[in-house]
C-alpha positions in Angstrom: -177.0 207.6 27.1 -173.4 207.6 28.4 -170.0 206.3 27.4 -167.3 205.9 30.1 -163.6 205.2 29.9 -163.2 202.4 32.4 -159.8 200.9 31.8 -156.4 200.7 29.9 -154.5 197.6 29.0 -151.0 197.7 27.5 -150.7 195.5 24.4 -147.0 195.7 23.3 -146.6 199.2 21.8 -150.3 199.8 21.6 -152.8 200.7 24.4 -156.1 199.0 24.6 -158.9 201.3 25.9 -162.0 199.9 27.5 -165.3 201.7 27.5 -168.5 201.0 29.4 -171.8 202.0 27.7 -174.9 202.9 29.7 -178.4 203.2 28.3 -177.3 202.7 24.7 -180.1 201.6 22.4 -180.2 197.8 21.6 -179.6 198.2 17.9 -176.6 200.2 16.6 -173.8 200.0 14.0 -170.7 201.8 12.8 -169.2 202.2 16.3 -166.2 204.5 16.5 -164.1 206.5 19.0 -162.9 209.9 17.8 -159.9 211.7 19.5 -160.1 215.5 19.2 -157.0 217.5 20.2 -158.1 220.7 22.0 -155.4 223.1 20.7 -154.8 222.1 17.1 -158.3 220.6 16.6 -156.7 217.6 14.9 -158.8 214.5 15.0 -158.3 210.7 14.7 -161.2 208.2 14.4 -160.7 204.6 15.4 -163.4 202.0 14.5 -164.6 199.7 17.3 -163.7 196.1 16.3 -164.2 194.5 19.7 -167.6 194.4 21.3 -167.4 192.3 24.5 -171.1 192.5 25.1 -173.8 195.2 24.7 -172.3 197.5 27.3 -168.5 196.9 27.0 -166.2 197.8 24.0 -162.5 198.0 23.4 -160.2 199.7 20.9 -156.5 199.7 20.3 -154.4 202.7 19.4 -150.7 203.5 19.1 -149.8 206.5 21.2 -147.3 207.6 18.5 -150.3 208.5 16.4 -151.4 211.1 19.0 -148.4 213.3 18.8 -147.1 215.2 15.8 -144.4 217.8 15.0 -146.8 220.3 13.3 -147.3 223.8 14.9 -144.2 223.2 17.1 -146.6 221.7 19.6 -145.2 219.9 22.7 -148.3 219.2 24.6 -151.4 217.4 23.4 -154.8 217.2 25.2 -157.1 214.8 23.5 -160.8 214.6 24.2 -162.6 211.4 23.4 -166.0 211.0 21.7 -168.1 207.9 21.1 -170.2 207.8 17.9 -172.6 205.3 16.4 -175.5 205.1 14.1 -179.0 203.9 14.8 -181.8 203.4 12.3 -183.0 207.0 12.7 -179.9 209.0 13.6 -176.2 209.5 14.2 -175.3 209.8 17.8 -172.1 211.4 19.2 -171.3 211.4 23.0 -168.4 212.9 24.8 -166.6 210.1 26.8 -166.7 210.4 30.6 -163.9 209.0 32.8 -163.8 206.5 35.6 -160.2 205.7 34.9 -157.3 208.0 35.9 -153.9 206.6 34.9 -150.5 207.3 36.4 -147.7 208.6 34.3 -146.9 206.2 31.5 -143.4 206.8 29.9 -143.5 206.5 26.1 -139.9 207.3 25.4 -137.0 209.1 27.2 -138.6 212.4 26.4 -142.4 211.8 26.3 -145.2 210.3 28.5 -148.9 210.2 28.7 -151.6 210.3 31.4 -155.4 209.9 31.3 -157.2 212.5 33.4 -160.6 213.8 34.1 -161.5 217.4 33.4 -163.6 219.7 35.6 -166.8 218.2 34.1 -165.7 214.6 34.6 -164.9 214.1 30.9 -161.9 211.9 29.9 -158.8 213.6 28.5 -155.6 211.9 27.3 -152.6 214.2 27.9 -149.4 213.6 26.0 -146.3 215.5 27.0 -143.2 215.7 24.8 -139.8 217.4 25.1 -139.2 216.1 28.6 -135.5 216.5 29.5 -133.4 213.5 28.5 -131.4 213.6 31.7 -134.3 213.2 34.1 -135.9 210.0 35.5 -139.0 210.6 37.5 -139.5 208.3 40.5 -142.7 207.7 42.6 -141.4 207.9 46.1 -138.3 208.3 48.3 -138.4 207.4 52.0 -136.0 206.9 54.9 -136.5 204.2 57.5 -134.3 203.7 60.6 -131.6 202.0 58.6 -132.2 202.4 54.9 -133.2 204.6 52.0 -136.1 203.2 49.9 -136.8 204.4 46.3 -139.6 203.2 44.1 -140.3 204.0 40.4 -141.4 202.5 37.1 -139.3 199.8 35.5 -140.8 200.1 32.0 -140.7 202.5 29.1 -143.7 202.1 26.8 -144.2 198.5 28.0 -140.6 197.5 27.5 -138.8 196.3 30.6 -135.8 198.3 31.6 -132.7 196.1 32.0 -129.7 196.2 34.4 -131.4 199.0 36.4 -129.2 200.5 39.2 -129.6 203.4 41.6 -126.3 205.4 41.8 -125.2 207.7 44.7 -122.6 210.3 43.6 -120.7 212.1 46.2 -120.5 215.9 45.7 -117.3 216.0 47.8 -115.2 213.2 46.2 -117.1 212.2 43.1 -117.2 208.6 44.3 -120.1 206.3 43.3 -122.1 203.7 45.1 -124.3 201.4 43.0 -127.4 199.4 44.1 -129.5 197.0 41.9 -133.2 197.3 41.8 -135.8 194.6 42.6 -139.4 194.2 41.6 -141.7 196.3 43.7 -145.1 195.5 45.2 -146.6 196.0 41.7 -145.0 194.4 38.6 -144.6 197.8 36.9 -142.6 199.2 39.8 -139.1 198.7 41.0 -137.8 199.2 44.5 -134.2 199.9 45.7 -133.1 199.6 49.3 -129.8 201.4 50.2 -128.3 200.8 53.7 -127.6 204.1 55.5 -124.5 202.6 57.0 -123.0 202.8 53.5 -123.0 206.6 53.5 -119.7 208.3 54.1 -119.6 210.7 57.1 -120.4 214.4 56.4 -121.4 213.6 52.8 -123.8 214.9 50.3 -125.0 212.4 47.7 -126.9 213.1 44.4 -129.1 210.2 43.2 -128.9 208.9 39.6 -130.2 205.9 37.8 -128.5 203.7 35.2 -130.2 201.1 32.9 -130.3 199.6 29.5 -133.1 199.8 27.0 -132.5 198.1 23.7 -128.9 198.7 22.8 -128.7 202.1 24.7 -127.0 202.6 28.0 -128.7 205.4 29.9 -127.7 207.5 33.0 -130.2 210.1 34.3 -130.7 212.3 37.3 -133.4 210.9 39.7 -136.1 213.6 40.2 -139.4 213.8 42.1 -141.8 216.2 40.5 -144.1 216.4 43.6 -143.3 217.7 47.0 -141.8 215.6 49.7 -144.9 215.9 51.9 -146.1 212.6 53.2 -142.7 210.9 52.7 -140.1 210.1 55.4 -137.2 212.6 55.0 -135.2 212.1 58.2 -133.5 209.2 59.9 -131.5 209.1 63.2 -128.6 206.6 63.1 -127.5 204.7 66.3 -124.1 206.2 66.1 -125.3 209.8 66.8 -125.5 210.6 63.1 -128.4 211.8 61.0 -129.5 211.4 57.4 -132.0 213.6 55.5 -133.5 213.6 52.1 -134.0 216.9 50.3 -134.8 218.2 46.9 -132.5 220.4 44.9 -133.6 223.4 42.9 -134.2 221.3 39.8 -136.1 218.6 41.7 -133.2 216.2 42.0 -132.9 214.0 45.1 -130.1 214.9 47.6 -129.1 212.6 50.5 -127.1 214.2 53.3 -125.3 212.5 56.2 -124.1 214.6 59.2 -123.8 214.6 63.0 -127.1 214.6 64.9 -127.7 217.8 66.9 -125.8 218.0 70.3 -127.6 218.4 73.6 -126.8 222.1 73.5 -128.2 222.5 70.0 -131.4 220.6 71.0 -131.7 222.9 74.0 -131.3 225.9 71.7 -134.1 224.5 69.6 -136.5 224.4 72.5 -137.9 227.9 71.9 -139.0 226.7 68.4 -140.8 223.8 70.0 -142.5 226.1 72.5 -143.4 228.3 69.5 -145.0 225.3 67.9 -147.1 224.7 71.0 -147.9 228.5 71.1 -148.9 228.3 67.4 -151.2 225.4 68.1 -152.9 227.4 70.8 -153.2 230.4 68.4 -154.8 228.1 65.8 -157.4 226.9 68.3 -158.0 230.5 69.4 -158.3 231.6 65.7 -161.0 229.0 65.1 -163.0 230.2 68.1 -162.5 233.8 66.9 -163.7 232.8 63.5 -167.0 231.8 64.9 -167.3 235.1 66.7 -166.4 237.0 63.5 -169.1 235.2 61.6 -171.6 236.2 64.3 -170.4 239.8 64.3 -170.8 240.1 60.5 -174.4 238.9 60.8 -175.1 241.7 63.3 -176.8 244.8 61.9 -174.6 247.8 61.0 -175.3 251.3 59.5 -172.8 253.1 57.3 -170.6 256.0 58.6 -172.0 259.4 57.7 -168.6 260.4 56.2 -167.4 258.5 53.1 -165.0 255.8 54.4 -162.6 253.8 52.2 -161.0 250.6 53.5 -157.8 249.5 51.7 -156.2 246.0 51.9 -153.2 244.4 50.2 -152.5 240.7 50.0 -154.9 239.8 52.8 -153.4 242.4 55.1 -149.8 241.1 54.9 -148.6 244.2 53.2 -149.3 247.9 52.7 -148.4 247.9 49.1 -149.3 247.4 45.4 -152.1 249.2 43.6 -154.3 249.8 46.8 -151.3 251.7 48.2 -150.8 253.8 45.1 -154.5 254.7 45.1 -154.4 255.5 48.8 -151.5 257.8 48.5 -153.1 259.8 45.7 -156.5 259.9 47.5 -154.8 261.2 50.6 -153.1 263.9 48.6 -156.2 265.1 46.7 -159.0 264.4 49.1 -157.7 264.3 52.7 -161.2 265.1 53.9 -162.4 261.5 53.3 -161.9 258.8 55.9 -159.2 256.2 55.0 -158.4 253.1 56.9 -156.0 250.2 56.1 -157.0 246.6 57.0 -153.7 245.0 58.1 -152.2 242.0 59.8 -150.5 242.7 63.1 -147.1 242.5 61.5 -147.8 245.8 59.6 -148.6 247.9 62.7 -145.1 249.3 63.0 -145.0 250.4 59.4 -148.4 252.1 59.6 -147.4 253.9 62.8 -144.1 255.1 61.3 -145.9 256.4 58.2 -149.0 257.9 60.0 -151.3 255.5 58.2 -154.6 254.9 59.9 -155.3 251.1 60.3 -157.4 248.5 61.9 -156.1 244.9 62.7 -157.9 242.1 60.8 -160.2 239.7 62.6 -161.0 242.0 65.5 -164.3 243.4 66.5 -163.3 246.9 65.4 -162.3 245.4 62.0 -165.7 243.9 61.5 -167.4 247.2 62.5 -165.1 249.2 60.2 -165.7 247.0 57.1 -169.4 246.9 57.6 -169.8 250.6 58.2 -167.5 251.8 55.4 -168.6 252.9 51.9 -165.8 251.4 49.7 -163.4 248.5 49.8 -160.3 248.6 47.7 -158.3 245.3 47.7 -155.9 243.4 45.4 -156.9 239.9 46.7 -160.0 238.2 48.0 -161.6 238.8 51.4 -162.7 235.6 53.2 -166.0 234.2 52.0 -167.5 234.7 55.5 -167.0 238.5 55.3 -170.4 239.9 54.6 -170.5 242.7 52.0 -173.4 245.1 52.8 -175.4 246.4 49.8 -174.2 249.9 50.3 -170.5 249.0 49.9 -168.8 249.4 46.6 -166.0 246.8 46.3 -163.2 247.7 43.9 -160.8 244.8 43.1 -157.4 245.9 41.7 -156.1 242.4 41.3 -152.3 241.9 41.5 -150.9 241.1 38.1 -151.3 240.3 34.4 -152.2 236.6 34.2 -149.6 234.2 32.8 -150.6 231.0 34.7 -154.2 229.7 34.5 -156.6 231.2 37.1 -160.0 230.3 38.6 -162.4 228.6 36.2 -159.6 228.1 33.7 -157.8 225.7 36.0 -159.4 222.5 34.8 -158.3 220.2 37.7 -157.7 221.6 41.2 -155.6 219.4 43.5 -155.5 221.7 46.6 -156.3 219.9 49.9 -159.7 220.6 51.4 -161.5 221.3 48.2 -162.7 219.9 44.9 -162.5 221.4 41.4 -166.3 222.2 41.4 -166.2 223.7 44.9 -163.1 225.8 44.1 -164.7 227.1 40.9 -168.0 227.9 42.6 -166.2 229.8 45.4 -164.2 231.8 42.9 -167.2 232.9 40.9 -169.2 233.7 44.1 -166.3 235.9 45.4 -165.6 237.6 42.1 -169.2 238.7 41.6 -169.1 240.5 44.9 -166.7 242.9 43.1 -168.5 245.9 41.8 -165.5 247.0 39.6 -162.4 245.1 38.6 -159.3 246.9 37.3 -157.6 245.6 34.2 -154.3 246.6 32.6 -155.1 245.5 29.0 -157.5 243.7 26.6 -155.7 240.4 27.1 -156.4 240.5 30.9 -160.0 241.7 30.5 -160.8 238.7 28.4 -159.1 236.3 30.9 -160.8 238.0 33.9 -164.2 237.5 32.3 -163.6 233.8 31.6 -161.5 232.8 34.7 -163.6 234.7 37.3 -167.0 234.3 35.6 -167.1 238.1 36.1 -170.1 240.0 34.9 -169.8 243.4 36.6 -167.8 246.5 35.5 -164.2 246.3 34.3 -162.1 249.5 34.5 -159.5 249.1 31.8 -157.2 251.8 33.1 -153.9 250.0 33.8 -152.5 249.1 37.2 -152.1 252.0 39.6 -149.0 250.4 41.0 -147.2 251.0 37.7 -147.7 254.7 37.7 -144.5 254.9 39.6 -142.6 253.2 36.8 -143.8 255.8 34.3 -143.4 258.9 36.5 -140.0 258.3 38.1 -136.9 260.1 36.7 -133.2 259.3 36.9 -132.6 261.5 40.0 -135.4 259.6 41.8 -133.8 256.3 40.9 -130.4 257.4 42.2 -132.0 258.5 45.4 -133.7 255.1 45.7 -130.3 253.3 45.2 -128.7 255.5 47.9 -131.6 254.7 50.3 -131.3 250.9 49.6 -127.5 250.8 49.8 -126.9 249.9 46.2 -123.7 251.3 44.6 -124.5 254.0 42.0 -121.5 253.0 39.8 -122.6 249.4 39.3 -125.1 247.8 37.0 -128.0 245.9 38.8 -129.4 242.5 37.8 -132.8 241.7 39.4 -133.7 238.0 39.9 -137.3 237.4 40.7 -138.5 233.8 40.1 -141.9 232.4 40.9 -142.7 230.2 43.8 -143.1 226.6 42.8 -145.8 224.4 44.4 -143.3 221.5 44.5 -141.0 223.5 46.8 -143.3 222.7 49.7 -141.5 220.0 51.8 -143.8 219.7 54.8 -146.0 221.9 57.0 -144.1 225.1 57.7 -141.0 224.1 55.7 -140.0 225.1 52.2 -137.0 224.2 50.1 -134.9 226.5 47.9 -131.6 226.5 46.2 -130.5 229.1 43.7 -130.5 227.5 40.2 -127.1 229.1 39.3 -123.7 229.3 40.8 -123.0 232.6 42.6 -119.2 232.0 42.3 -119.6 231.8 38.5 -121.7 235.0 38.5 -119.2 236.9 40.7 -116.3 235.7 38.5 -117.9 237.0 35.3 -119.8 240.1 36.5 -118.8 240.8 40.1 -116.5 243.8 39.3 -119.2 246.1 37.9 -122.5 244.4 38.6 -124.6 243.5 41.7 -127.4 241.0 42.0 -130.7 241.7 43.7 -132.8 238.7 44.8 -136.6 238.9 45.1 -137.8 235.5 46.3 -141.3 234.5 47.4 -141.9 235.2 51.0 -142.5 231.5 51.8 -138.9 230.6 50.8 -137.1 233.8 51.5 -135.9 232.6 54.9 -134.5 229.3 53.3 -131.9 231.3 51.4 -128.3 231.6 52.6 -126.1 234.3 50.9 -123.8 235.0 53.8 -120.7 234.3 51.7 -121.8 236.7 48.9 -122.9 239.9 50.6 -120.3 241.9 48.7 -122.4 241.7 45.5 -125.7 240.0 46.4 -128.6 241.9 48.0 -131.7 240.0 49.3 -134.7 242.3 49.0 -137.3 239.5 49.3 -139.1 241.3 52.1 -138.8 244.8 50.6 -142.4 246.1 50.5 -142.5 247.8 47.1 -141.3 245.7 44.2 -141.7 248.7 41.8 -138.6 250.2 43.5 -136.6 247.1 42.7 -137.7 247.4 39.0 -136.6 251.0 38.9 -133.1 250.4 40.3 -132.3 247.4 38.1 -130.9 247.4 34.6 -132.3 244.0 33.7 -134.7 241.3 35.0 -134.2 237.6 35.2 -137.4 235.6 35.9 -139.1 232.3 34.9 -142.9 231.9 35.2 -143.6 234.9 37.4 -145.9 237.6 36.0 -143.4 240.3 37.1 -142.2 240.7 33.5 -145.5 242.2 32.5 -144.9 245.2 34.8 -141.1 245.3 34.2 -141.7 245.7 30.4 -143.0 249.2 31.1 -139.4 250.3 31.6 -138.4 249.0 28.2 -135.3 247.3 29.8 -134.1 243.8 28.9 -135.7 240.7 30.3 -134.1 237.3 30.4 -136.1 234.1 31.1 -134.5 231.3 32.9 -137.1 228.4 33.1 -134.5 225.8 34.1 -137.3 223.2 34.8 -139.7 224.5 32.1 -141.2 221.2 30.8 -141.5 219.6 34.2 -143.1 222.8 35.6 -145.5 223.2 32.7 -146.5 219.6 32.6 -146.8 218.9 36.3 -148.2 222.1 37.7 -150.4 224.8 36.0 -150.7 225.6 32.3 -150.1 229.0 30.7 -152.3 231.5 28.8 -149.4 232.6 26.6 -147.3 230.4 24.3 -144.2 230.5 26.6 -141.8 229.7 23.8 -143.1 232.3 21.3 -144.8 235.3 23.1 -142.2 236.4 25.6 -140.4 239.8 25.4 -136.9 238.3 25.7 -134.6 235.3 25.2 -135.0 232.0 27.0 -131.9 230.5 28.8 -132.4 226.8 29.4 -129.2 226.2 31.5 -126.6 228.1 33.5 -124.3 228.5 30.5 -127.0 230.1 28.4 -128.0 232.2 31.5 -124.5 233.8 31.9 -124.3 234.4 28.2 -127.8 236.0 28.2 -126.9 238.3 31.1 -123.9 239.6 29.3 -125.9 240.3 26.2 -128.7 242.1 28.1 -126.4 244.4 30.0 -125.0 245.6 26.6 -128.5 246.6 25.4 -130.1 248.7 28.2 -132.9 250.0 26.0 -135.3 247.7 24.2 -137.2 250.3 22.2 -135.7 249.2 18.9 -136.3 245.5 19.5 -139.3 244.4 17.4 -140.1 241.3 19.5 -140.0 243.4 22.7 -142.1 246.3 21.3 -144.7 243.9 20.0 -145.2 242.6 23.5 -145.1 246.2 24.9 -147.8 247.4 22.6 -150.0 244.5 23.5 -149.7 244.6 27.3 -148.3 248.0 28.4 -149.4 250.7 25.8 -152.7 251.8 27.5 -151.0 252.9 30.8 -150.2 256.6 30.7 -149.0 256.9 34.3 -152.5 258.2 35.4 -154.1 254.9 36.5 -154.3 255.9 40.1 -156.0 259.2 39.2 -158.6 257.4 37.0 -159.5 255.1 39.9 -159.7 258.0 42.4 -161.9 259.9 39.9 -164.1 256.8 39.6 -164.6 256.6 43.3 -165.2 260.3 43.7 -167.8 260.2 41.0 -169.6 257.4 42.8 -169.5 259.4 46.0 -171.0 262.4 44.4 -173.6 260.4 42.6 -174.7 258.6 45.8 -174.3 261.7 48.0 
């Protein structure tokens, strides 16, 4: 027997849900649909009053019934159950889904969507507390002569009136207004804006104006998804160019400027040649991959001497917990054989620091991996890398989880995979790990569930954090001197997460600082400097050339622990860096300027973001500057109850000896097997 959600029909303020029934017994009564909310376990039961025929039923429900103010809950995930009685029994079936809805706006600050979970079961997701000044569109595209914008023209079934798209000039503040027309579907609007209307050398922000009931509304136009697949550049006949970009807070920005001159195009040729070279490299890599697979299938015997292979972030760095373990191993047991698995970009660093290495995806790399005794890594090896039975694989991982991981991600939307395939690959890889390092009980529980991990967990803390516990004031001053940071100034570290929606197109990422550096300099510039630690994918998109007197970009600095040590406070958003920074008992300020959009559109959190954090939340730039001032006046958080509650939960087990505990574990294994 099966019950399947097959459709949704809007009936004024109510929604009418349609269900298809399969293999249901011919005689039944007391039909009902029960909605069960996953977090609060609240339930609502709706009787079935409309039976179209024996295999099709419909119910009506008001979405306002499915959201409530109790528990300060702002997200609701409702599962659906179909129940009925037969002569002999009461039957309850979880409802499957063949219907996935688009975003349906309930009010200015809430919307719902029907989705399907990893098992194909129907879920109704209701999101509240959306920012009132945001209007989400469906698409934005440039043609040769116009900008085209599409979006919804209804809120909870009510038609929006007098809807206009507004372009506001950043330079002059002038406005251009354009009415909307009905789109290809009756629930959509479309606006076409002639590109010839744009002033020369202008930057325009896009807004929407409309009426609903008696209210006049103006909101920023935003696009929650990336710009991939949309047309973002147009060349005008007059030798001008127009581009569409996204601002840091997902707003749409239109720019008009002169097209590149012949000289500028000539200067760009090396990049085009590089693209051709990269294509050739990609083809070569695919051929090499087949060769690697064959080499891993060849028979190998282990080295006579215990050999330990280290790798960090897929070879892109020599850093993190594997590096902390390596340094202590090299100090205590130099007689063992140590080799780093690296990308070619790390060869210079290894040579300068006398670190033995092998370059990934080479014949020697395969031979080294297959003949070694231990692998110590903080990320996953490719699935096609064969792990011999005599290798002990120690996974250090790379952070305390804040955002959902592995099996806990209910719906995976990455290209080239499905949710089921992603989950299967995660479990398969995780259970190649013989031991997994955990920093606390919280992480241990998540690692078990998210990785489907059944092997040994070493709850010893992260070796990379030993440095935070064992470093003194003189060491910190020496670090500042080495990094060129003034000793007489306070240091603010800004380390945000990378957002999936910052991806513009292949090889291109967008980023704009979500606060004004001029305002920061005006308030703090005399006695404070700002350190930036951005994700490596967007680090090159950042231009701070006008602020080098007080802003330092350390995005490519290899050891983030050094940045923690030299800073007096941390500003972050959804990055898990605050779990490590809390070891220092210094103030942390959270600046999730797009919190509700990020939480709703991307991945969920394990923690209650609004209750469990070890610091204040700043929702806008004004609150951010006020929060920085307060944090810099309280350098030690040891007396703060909220902070110490967090510290005792996540940091207390680490005694600065994590590296030694891992080294001792490996040495014990060597002695036991020797």
